[in-house]
PDB file of N, CA, C and O in Angstrom:
ATOM      1  N   MET A   1      -8.773   8.439   1.913  1.00  0.00           N
ATOM      2  CA  MET A   1      -8.783   7.025   2.177  1.00  0.00           C
ATOM      3  C   MET A   1      -7.894   6.750   3.364  1.00  0.00           C
ATOM      4  O   MET A   1      -6.965   7.506   3.648  1.00  0.00           O
ATOM      5  N   LYS A   2      -8.178   5.670   4.053  1.00  0.00           N
ATOM      6  CA  LYS A   2      -7.378   5.278   5.208  1.00  0.00           C
ATOM      7  C   LYS A   2      -6.301   4.303   4.729  1.00  0.00           C
ATOM      8  O   LYS A   2      -6.591   3.320   4.049  1.00  0.00           O
ATOM      9  N   VAL A   3      -5.058   4.597   5.098  1.00  0.00           N
ATOM     10  CA  VAL A   3      -3.937   3.742   4.716  1.00  0.00           C
ATOM     11  C   VAL A   3      -3.228   3.278   5.979  1.00  0.00           C
ATOM     12  O   VAL A   3      -2.761   4.090   6.778  1.00  0.00           O
ATOM     13  N   ARG A   4      -3.154   1.967   6.146  1.00  0.00           N
ATOM     14  CA  ARG A   4      -2.443   1.381   7.284  1.00  0.00           C
ATOM     15  C   ARG A   4      -1.110   0.851   6.771  1.00  0.00           C
ATOM     16  O   ARG A   4      -1.072  -0.035   5.918  1.00  0.00           O
ATOM     17  N   LEU A   5      -0.024   1.396   7.294  1.00  0.00           N
ATOM     18  CA  LEU A   5       1.314   0.958   6.913  1.00  0.00           C
ATOM     19  C   LEU A   5       1.870   0.049   7.997  1.00  0.00           C
ATOM     20  O   LEU A   5       1.634   0.260   9.187  1.00  0.00           O
ATOM     21  N   ARG A   6       2.601  -0.948   7.575  1.00  0.00           N
ATOM     22  CA  ARG A   6       3.213  -1.901   8.507  1.00  0.00           C
ATOM     23  C   ARG A   6       4.723  -1.723   8.497  1.00  0.00           C
ATOM     24  O   ARG A   6       5.324  -1.415   7.468  1.00  0.00           O
ATOM     25  N   ASN A   7       5.308  -1.918   9.642  1.00  0.00           N
ATOM     26  CA  ASN A   7       6.767  -1.935   9.810  1.00  0.00           C
ATOM     27  C   ASN A   7       7.422  -0.613   9.436  1.00  0.00           C
ATOM     28  O   ASN A   7       8.054  -0.536   8.382  1.00  0.00           O
ATOM     29  N   PRO A   8       7.301   0.406  10.231  1.00  0.00           N
ATOM     30  CA  PRO A   8       6.584   0.479  11.501  1.00  0.00           C
ATOM     31  C   PRO A   8       5.085   0.710  11.284  1.00  0.00           C
ATOM     32  O   PRO A   8       4.672   1.283  10.276  1.00  0.00           O
ATOM     33  N   ASP A   9       4.288   0.257  12.241  1.00  0.00           N
ATOM     34  CA  ASP A   9       2.841   0.408  12.150  1.00  0.00           C
ATOM     35  C   ASP A   9       2.456   1.872  12.321  1.00  0.00           C
ATOM     36  O   ASP A   9       2.862   2.537  13.274  1.00  0.00           O
ATOM     37  N   ARG A  10       1.667   2.352  11.373  1.00  0.00           N
ATOM     38  CA  ARG A  10       1.103   3.695  11.463  1.00  0.00           C
ATOM     39  C   ARG A  10      -0.082   3.776  10.522  1.00  0.00           C
ATOM     40  O   ARG A  10      -0.218   2.957   9.613  1.00  0.00           O
ATOM     41  N   GLU A  11      -0.935   4.758  10.738  1.00  0.00           N
ATOM     42  CA  GLU A  11      -2.117   4.947   9.920  1.00  0.00           C
ATOM     43  C   GLU A  11      -2.162   6.394   9.456  1.00  0.00           C
ATOM     44  O   GLU A  11      -1.928   7.312  10.241  1.00  0.00           O
ATOM     45  N   VAL A  12      -2.464   6.596   8.173  1.00  0.00           N
ATOM     46  CA  VAL A  12      -2.560   7.943   7.622  1.00  0.00           C
ATOM     47  C   VAL A  12      -3.824   8.054   6.777  1.00  0.00           C
ATOM     48  O   VAL A  12      -4.355   7.054   6.293  1.00  0.00           O
ATOM     49  N   GLU A  13      -4.290   9.272   6.611  1.00  0.00           N
ATOM     50  CA  GLU A  13      -5.422   9.568   5.727  1.00  0.00           C
ATOM     51  C   GLU A  13      -4.890  10.339   4.532  1.00  0.00           C
ATOM     52  O   GLU A  13      -4.160  11.317   4.698  1.00  0.00           O
ATOM     53  N   VAL A  14      -5.248   9.909   3.329  1.00  0.00           N
ATOM     54  CA  VAL A  14      -4.853  10.607   2.107  1.00  0.00           C
ATOM     55  C   VAL A  14      -6.058  10.693   1.179  1.00  0.00           C
ATOM     56  O   VAL A  14      -7.021   9.941   1.327  1.00  0.00           O
ATOM     57  N   ASP A  15      -5.996  11.608   0.228  1.00  0.00           N
ATOM     58  CA  ASP A  15      -7.063  11.729  -0.764  1.00  0.00           C
ATOM     59  C   ASP A  15      -7.058  10.523  -1.688  1.00  0.00           C
ATOM     60  O   ASP A  15      -6.002   9.944  -1.945  1.00  0.00           O
ATOM     61  N   GLY A  16      -8.222  10.137  -2.188  1.00  0.00           N
ATOM     62  CA  GLY A  16      -8.328   9.050  -3.155  1.00  0.00           C
ATOM     63  C   GLY A  16      -8.094   9.578  -4.559  1.00  0.00           C
ATOM     64  O   GLY A  16      -7.581  10.682  -4.747  1.00  0.00           O
ATOM     65  N   GLY A  17      -8.477   8.776  -5.542  1.00  0.00           N
ATOM     66  CA  GLY A  17      -8.374   9.202  -6.925  1.00  0.00           C
ATOM     67  C   GLY A  17      -6.971   9.134  -7.490  1.00  0.00           C
ATOM     68  O   GLY A  17      -6.605   9.946  -8.339  1.00  0.00           O
ATOM     69  N   ARG A  18      -6.190   8.188  -7.037  1.00  0.00           N
ATOM     70  CA  ARG A  18      -4.823   8.013  -7.543  1.00  0.00           C
ATOM     71  C   ARG A  18      -4.555   6.527  -7.695  1.00  0.00           C
ATOM     72  O   ARG A  18      -5.298   5.692  -7.180  1.00  0.00           O
ATOM     73  N   THR A  19      -3.483   6.209  -8.407  1.00  0.00           N
ATOM     74  CA  THR A  19      -3.118   4.805  -8.556  1.00  0.00           C
ATOM     75  C   THR A  19      -2.366   4.327  -7.317  1.00  0.00           C
ATOM     76  O   THR A  19      -1.896   5.123  -6.504  1.00  0.00           O
ATOM     77  N   VAL A  20      -2.268   3.016  -7.198  1.00  0.00           N
ATOM     78  CA  VAL A  20      -1.484   2.420  -6.107  1.00  0.00           C
ATOM     79  C   VAL A  20      -0.043   2.918  -6.196  1.00  0.00           C
ATOM     80  O   VAL A  20       0.551   3.285  -5.182  1.00  0.00           O
ATOM     81  N   HIS A  21       0.518   2.931  -7.403  1.00  0.00           N
ATOM     82  CA  HIS A  21       1.902   3.396  -7.590  1.00  0.00           C
ATOM     83  C   HIS A  21       2.046   4.837  -7.101  1.00  0.00           C
ATOM     84  O   HIS A  21       2.997   5.153  -6.386  1.00  0.00           O
ATOM     85  N   GLY A  22       1.117   5.708  -7.477  1.00  0.00           N
ATOM     86  CA  GLY A  22       1.159   7.105  -7.051  1.00  0.00           C
ATOM     87  C   GLY A  22       1.075   7.249  -5.541  1.00  0.00           C
ATOM     88  O   GLY A  22       1.762   8.084  -4.954  1.00  0.00           O
ATOM     89  N   LEU A  23       0.230   6.435  -4.908  1.00  0.00           N
ATOM     90  CA  LEU A  23       0.111   6.461  -3.450  1.00  0.00           C
ATOM     91  C   LEU A  23       1.429   6.069  -2.793  1.00  0.00           C
ATOM     92  O   LEU A  23       1.887   6.738  -1.867  1.00  0.00           O
ATOM     93  N   LEU A  24       2.036   4.987  -3.271  1.00  0.00           N
ATOM     94  CA  LEU A  24       3.287   4.527  -2.676  1.00  0.00           C
ATOM     95  C   LEU A  24       4.386   5.579  -2.811  1.00  0.00           C
ATOM     96  O   LEU A  24       5.130   5.832  -1.864  1.00  0.00           O
ATOM     97  N   VAL A  25       4.484   6.185  -3.985  1.00  0.00           N
ATOM     98  CA  VAL A  25       5.503   7.222  -4.193  1.00  0.00           C
ATOM     99  C   VAL A  25       5.262   8.386  -3.242  1.00  0.00           C
ATOM    100  O   VAL A  25       6.204   8.892  -2.633  1.00  0.00           O
ATOM    101  N   GLU A  26       4.001   8.818  -3.108  1.00  0.00           N
ATOM    102  CA  GLU A  26       3.675   9.934  -2.208  1.00  0.00           C
ATOM    103  C   GLU A  26       4.045   9.609  -0.760  1.00  0.00           C
ATOM    104  O   GLU A  26       4.474  10.487  -0.011  1.00  0.00           O
ATOM    105  N   LEU A  27       3.878   8.351  -0.374  1.00  0.00           N
ATOM    106  CA  LEU A  27       4.177   7.942   1.000  1.00  0.00           C
ATOM    107  C   LEU A  27       5.668   7.659   1.211  1.00  0.00           C
ATOM    108  O   LEU A  27       6.100   7.372   2.327  1.00  0.00           O
ATOM    109  N   GLY A  28       6.442   7.742   0.138  1.00  0.00           N
ATOM    110  CA  GLY A  28       7.874   7.486   0.257  1.00  0.00           C
ATOM    111  C   GLY A  28       8.224   6.012   0.337  1.00  0.00           C
ATOM    112  O   GLY A  28       9.268   5.640   0.873  1.00  0.00           O
ATOM    113  N   VAL A  29       7.346   5.178  -0.199  1.00  0.00           N
ATOM    114  CA  VAL A  29       7.559   3.730  -0.196  1.00  0.00           C
ATOM    115  C   VAL A  29       7.976   3.302  -1.599  1.00  0.00           C
ATOM    116  O   VAL A  29       7.282   3.598  -2.572  1.00  0.00           O
ATOM    117  N   GLN A  30       9.101   2.612  -1.705  1.00  0.00           N
ATOM    118  CA  GLN A  30       9.555   2.093  -2.994  1.00  0.00           C
ATOM    119  C   GLN A  30       8.538   1.052  -3.470  1.00  0.00           C
ATOM    120  O   GLN A  30       8.347   0.042  -2.793  1.00  0.00           O
ATOM    121  N   PRO A  31       7.878   1.269  -4.621  1.00  0.00           N
ATOM    122  CA  PRO A  31       6.806   0.364  -5.066  1.00  0.00           C
ATOM    123  C   PRO A  31       7.209  -1.108  -5.165  1.00  0.00           C
ATOM    124  O   PRO A  31       6.370  -1.981  -4.945  1.00  0.00           O
ATOM    125  N   ASP A  32       8.453  -1.404  -5.486  1.00  0.00           N
ATOM    126  CA  ASP A  32       8.876  -2.804  -5.612  1.00  0.00           C
ATOM    127  C   ASP A  32       9.090  -3.491  -4.267  1.00  0.00           C
ATOM    128  O   ASP A  32       9.365  -4.690  -4.224  1.00  0.00           O
ATOM    129  N   THR A  33       8.968  -2.752  -3.177  1.00  0.00           N
ATOM    130  CA  THR A  33       9.227  -3.330  -1.858  1.00  0.00           C
ATOM    131  C   THR A  33       7.966  -3.496  -1.021  1.00  0.00           C
ATOM    132  O   THR A  33       8.051  -3.777   0.174  1.00  0.00           O
ATOM    133  N   ALA A  34       6.782  -3.325  -1.639  1.00  0.00           N
ATOM    134  CA  ALA A  34       5.547  -3.357  -0.853  1.00  0.00           C
ATOM    135  C   ALA A  34       4.440  -4.129  -1.550  1.00  0.00           C
ATOM    136  O   ALA A  34       4.360  -4.181  -2.778  1.00  0.00           O
ATOM    137  N   LEU A  35       3.585  -4.728  -0.723  1.00  0.00           N
ATOM    138  CA  LEU A  35       2.344  -5.336  -1.176  1.00  0.00           C
ATOM    139  C   LEU A  35       1.219  -4.426  -0.717  1.00  0.00           C
ATOM    140  O   LEU A  35       1.238  -3.932   0.411  1.00  0.00           O
ATOM    141  N   VAL A  36       0.237  -4.202  -1.583  1.00  0.00           N
ATOM    142  CA  VAL A  36      -0.887  -3.343  -1.233  1.00  0.00           C
ATOM    143  C   VAL A  36      -2.154  -4.191  -1.255  1.00  0.00           C
ATOM    144  O   VAL A  36      -2.434  -4.895  -2.225  1.00  0.00           O
ATOM    145  N   ILE A  37      -2.910  -4.109  -0.167  1.00  0.00           N
ATOM    146  CA  ILE A  37      -4.081  -4.957   0.025  1.00  0.00           C
ATOM    147  C   ILE A  37      -5.304  -4.074   0.238  1.00  0.00           C
ATOM    148  O   ILE A  37      -5.283  -3.132   1.031  1.00  0.00           O
ATOM    149  N   ARG A  38      -6.382  -4.405  -0.497  1.00  0.00           N
ATOM    150  CA  ARG A  38      -7.676  -3.720  -0.334  1.00  0.00           C
ATOM    151  C   ARG A  38      -8.734  -4.803  -0.178  1.00  0.00           C
ATOM    152  O   ARG A  38      -8.840  -5.697  -1.017  1.00  0.00           O
ATOM    153  N   ASP A  39      -9.500  -4.726   0.870  1.00  0.00           N
ATOM    154  CA  ASP A  39     -10.562  -5.712   1.132  1.00  0.00           C
ATOM    155  C   ASP A  39     -10.032  -7.143   1.102  1.00  0.00           C
ATOM    156  O   ASP A  39     -10.693  -8.039   0.578  1.00  0.00           O
ATOM    157  N   GLY A  40      -8.839  -7.360   1.663  1.00  0.00           N
ATOM    158  CA  GLY A  40      -8.278  -8.696   1.756  1.00  0.00           C
ATOM    159  C   GLY A  40      -7.657  -9.235   0.475  1.00  0.00           C
ATOM    160  O   GLY A  40      -7.237 -10.391   0.434  1.00  0.00           O
ATOM    161  N   GLU A  41      -7.591  -8.410  -0.579  1.00  0.00           N
ATOM    162  CA  GLU A  41      -7.031  -8.866  -1.849  1.00  0.00           C
ATOM    163  C   GLU A  41      -5.913  -7.944  -2.303  1.00  0.00           C
ATOM    164  O   GLU A  41      -5.980  -6.728  -2.129  1.00  0.00           O
ATOM    165  N   LEU A  42      -4.877  -8.548  -2.891  1.00  0.00           N
ATOM    166  CA  LEU A  42      -3.778  -7.761  -3.442  1.00  0.00           C
ATOM    167  C   LEU A  42      -4.271  -6.921  -4.610  1.00  0.00           C
ATOM    168  O   LEU A  42      -5.110  -7.370  -5.391  1.00  0.00           O
ATOM    169  N   VAL A  43      -3.756  -5.709  -4.729  1.00  0.00           N
ATOM    170  CA  VAL A  43      -4.086  -4.856  -5.866  1.00  0.00           C
ATOM    171  C   VAL A  43      -2.795  -4.518  -6.615  1.00  0.00           C
ATOM    172  O   VAL A  43      -1.717  -4.457  -6.024  1.00  0.00           O
ATOM    173  N   THR A  44      -2.925  -4.302  -7.911  1.00  0.00           N
ATOM    174  CA  THR A  44      -1.758  -3.998  -8.740  1.00  0.00           C
ATOM    175  C   THR A  44      -1.391  -2.525  -8.620  1.00  0.00           C
ATOM    176  O   THR A  44      -2.191  -1.713  -8.155  1.00  0.00           O
ATOM    177  N   ARG A  45      -0.182  -2.190  -9.043  1.00  0.00           N
ATOM    178  CA  ARG A  45       0.283  -0.797  -8.980  1.00  0.00           C
ATOM    179  C   ARG A  45      -0.517   0.124  -9.891  1.00  0.00           C
ATOM    180  O   ARG A  45      -0.577   1.328  -9.643  1.00  0.00           O
ATOM    181  N   GLN A  46      -1.133  -0.416 -10.941  1.00  0.00           N
ATOM    182  CA  GLN A  46      -1.891   0.406 -11.889  1.00  0.00           C
ATOM    183  C   GLN A  46      -3.329   0.656 -11.442  1.00  0.00           C
ATOM    184  O   GLN A  46      -4.017   1.508 -12.004  1.00  0.00           O
ATOM    185  N   GLU A  47      -3.779  -0.081 -10.439  1.00  0.00           N
ATOM    186  CA  GLU A  47      -5.164   0.036  -9.994  1.00  0.00           C
ATOM    187  C   GLU A  47      -5.434   1.402  -9.374  1.00  0.00           C
ATOM    188  O   GLU A  47      -4.605   1.932  -8.634  1.00  0.00           O
ATOM    189  N   ARG A  48      -6.608   1.970  -9.683  1.00  0.00           N
ATOM    190  CA  ARG A  48      -6.984   3.280  -9.162  1.00  0.00           C
ATOM    191  C   ARG A  48      -7.713   3.104  -7.839  1.00  0.00           C
ATOM    192  O   ARG A  48      -8.597   2.257  -7.711  1.00  0.00           O
ATOM    193  N   LEU A  49      -7.332   3.910  -6.863  1.00  0.00           N
ATOM    194  CA  LEU A  49      -7.923   3.855  -5.531  1.00  0.00           C
ATOM    195  C   LEU A  49      -8.968   4.955  -5.373  1.00  0.00           C
ATOM    196  O   LEU A  49      -8.885   6.006  -6.008  1.00  0.00           O
ATOM    197  N   LYS A  50      -9.949   4.694  -4.516  1.00  0.00           N
ATOM    198  CA  LYS A  50     -11.028   5.654  -4.280  1.00  0.00           C
ATOM    199  C   LYS A  50     -10.952   6.184  -2.855  1.00  0.00           C
ATOM    200  O   LYS A  50     -10.298   5.594  -1.996  1.00  0.00           O
ATOM    201  N   SER A  51     -11.624   7.293  -2.617  1.00  0.00           N
ATOM    202  CA  SER A  51     -11.530   7.950  -1.315  1.00  0.00           C
ATOM    203  C   SER A  51     -12.102   7.112  -0.173  1.00  0.00           C
ATOM    204  O   SER A  51     -11.706   7.305   0.977  1.00  0.00           O
ATOM    205  N   HIS A  52     -13.014   6.195  -0.456  1.00  0.00           N
ATOM    206  CA  HIS A  52     -13.602   5.383   0.619  1.00  0.00           C
ATOM    207  C   HIS A  52     -12.827   4.079   0.870  1.00  0.00           C
ATOM    208  O   HIS A  52     -13.188   3.313   1.764  1.00  0.00           O
ATOM    209  N   ASP A  53     -11.777   3.822   0.098  1.00  0.00           N
ATOM    210  CA  ASP A  53     -10.997   2.591   0.261  1.00  0.00           C
ATOM    211  C   ASP A  53     -10.227   2.585   1.583  1.00  0.00           C
ATOM    212  O   ASP A  53      -9.811   3.627   2.091  1.00  0.00           O
ATOM    213  N   GLU A  54     -10.053   1.383   2.115  1.00  0.00           N
ATOM    214  CA  GLU A  54      -9.154   1.172   3.245  1.00  0.00           C
ATOM    215  C   GLU A  54      -8.056   0.250   2.740  1.00  0.00           C
ATOM    216  O   GLU A  54      -8.318  -0.868   2.297  1.00  0.00           O
ATOM    217  N   ILE A  55      -6.829   0.732   2.813  1.00  0.00           N
ATOM    218  CA  ILE A  55      -5.680   0.082   2.200  1.00  0.00           C
ATOM    219  C   ILE A  55      -4.691  -0.323   3.279  1.00  0.00           C
ATOM    220  O   ILE A  55      -4.522   0.374   4.279  1.00  0.00           O
ATOM    221  N   GLU A  56      -4.040  -1.459   3.065  1.00  0.00           N
ATOM    222  CA  GLU A  56      -2.945  -1.867   3.928  1.00  0.00           C
ATOM    223  C   GLU A  56      -1.703  -2.026   3.057  1.00  0.00           C
ATOM    224  O   GLU A  56      -1.749  -2.650   1.997  1.00  0.00           O
ATOM    225  N   VAL A  57      -0.601  -1.457   3.518  1.00  0.00           N
ATOM    226  CA  VAL A  57       0.674  -1.551   2.808  1.00  0.00           C
ATOM    227  C   VAL A  57       1.612  -2.379   3.674  1.00  0.00           C
ATOM    228  O   VAL A  57       1.937  -2.001   4.800  1.00  0.00           O
ATOM    229  N   ARG A  58       2.043  -3.521   3.128  1.00  0.00           N
ATOM    230  CA  ARG A  58       2.942  -4.418   3.859  1.00  0.00           C
ATOM    231  C   ARG A  58       4.274  -4.521   3.121  1.00  0.00           C
ATOM    232  O   ARG A  58       4.298  -4.575   1.892  1.00  0.00           O
ATOM    233  N   PRO A  59       5.366  -4.546   3.854  1.00  0.00           N
ATOM    234  CA  PRO A  59       6.670  -4.720   3.202  1.00  0.00           C
ATOM    235  C   PRO A  59       6.806  -6.149   2.679  1.00  0.00           C
ATOM    236  O   PRO A  59       6.315  -7.100   3.289  1.00  0.00           O
ATOM    237  N   VAL A  60       7.479  -6.278   1.542  1.00  0.00           N
ATOM    238  CA  VAL A  60       7.788  -7.597   1.000  1.00  0.00           C
ATOM    239  C   VAL A  60       8.977  -8.128   1.780  1.00  0.00           C
ATOM    240  O   VAL A  60      10.016  -7.474   1.865  1.00  0.00           O
ATOM    241  N   ILE A  61       8.822  -9.300   2.342  1.00  0.00           N
ATOM    242  CA  ILE A  61       9.905  -9.909   3.117  1.00  0.00           C
ATOM    243  C   ILE A  61      10.211 -11.260   2.487  1.00  0.00           C
ATOM    244  O   ILE A  61       9.323 -12.092   2.304  1.00  0.00           O
ATOM    245  N   SER A  62      11.461 -11.460   2.166  1.00  0.00           N
ATOM    246  CA  SER A  62      11.848 -12.750   1.605  1.00  0.00           C
ATOM    247  C   SER A  62      12.919 -13.373   2.485  1.00  0.00           C
ATOM    248  O   SER A  62      13.591 -12.692   3.259  1.00  0.00           O
ATOM    249  N   GLY A  63      13.054 -14.643   2.351  1.00  0.00           N
ATOM    250  CA  GLY A  63      14.046 -15.362   3.131  1.00  0.00           C
ATOM    251  C   GLY A  63      13.969 -16.826   2.821  1.00  0.00           C
ATOM    252  O   GLY A  63      13.174 -17.251   1.983  1.00  0.00           O
ATOM    253  N   GLY A  64      14.764 -17.578   3.470  1.00  0.00           N
ATOM    254  CA  GLY A  64      14.732 -19.016   3.228  1.00  0.00           C
ATOM    255  C   GLY A  64      15.773 -19.714   4.056  1.00  0.00           C
ATOM    256  O   GLY A  64      16.471 -19.102   4.865  1.00  0.00           O
ATOM    257  N   ALA A  65      15.863 -20.994   3.843  1.00  0.00           N
ATOM    258  CA  ALA A  65      16.820 -21.808   4.580  1.00  0.00           C
ATOM    259  C   ALA A  65      18.226 -21.581   4.056  1.00  0.00           C
ATOM    260  O   ALA A  65      18.424 -21.308   2.872  1.00  0.00           O
ATOM    261  N   ARG A  66      19.188 -21.696   4.936  1.00  0.00           N
ATOM    262  CA  ARG A  66      20.587 -21.559   4.528  1.00  0.00           C
ATOM    263  C   ARG A  66      21.213 -22.897   4.343  1.00  0.00           C
ATOM    264  O   ARG A  66      22.392 -22.985   3.999  1.00  0.00           O
TER     265      ARG A  66
END
């Protein structure tokens, strides 16, 4: 599957057939710090990914007024 990571931007190819959580751990991304998007929709950490999926991993950014 194609995985596009943001911040820093890069693209990697990995095998499918794993959960979102498993993918994030393999990529060295702390699962609580990322949003995973497939076909424009957020997916949960328990969701199983397939080899033809195109995934985007975005960092969770929070902030607000002081």
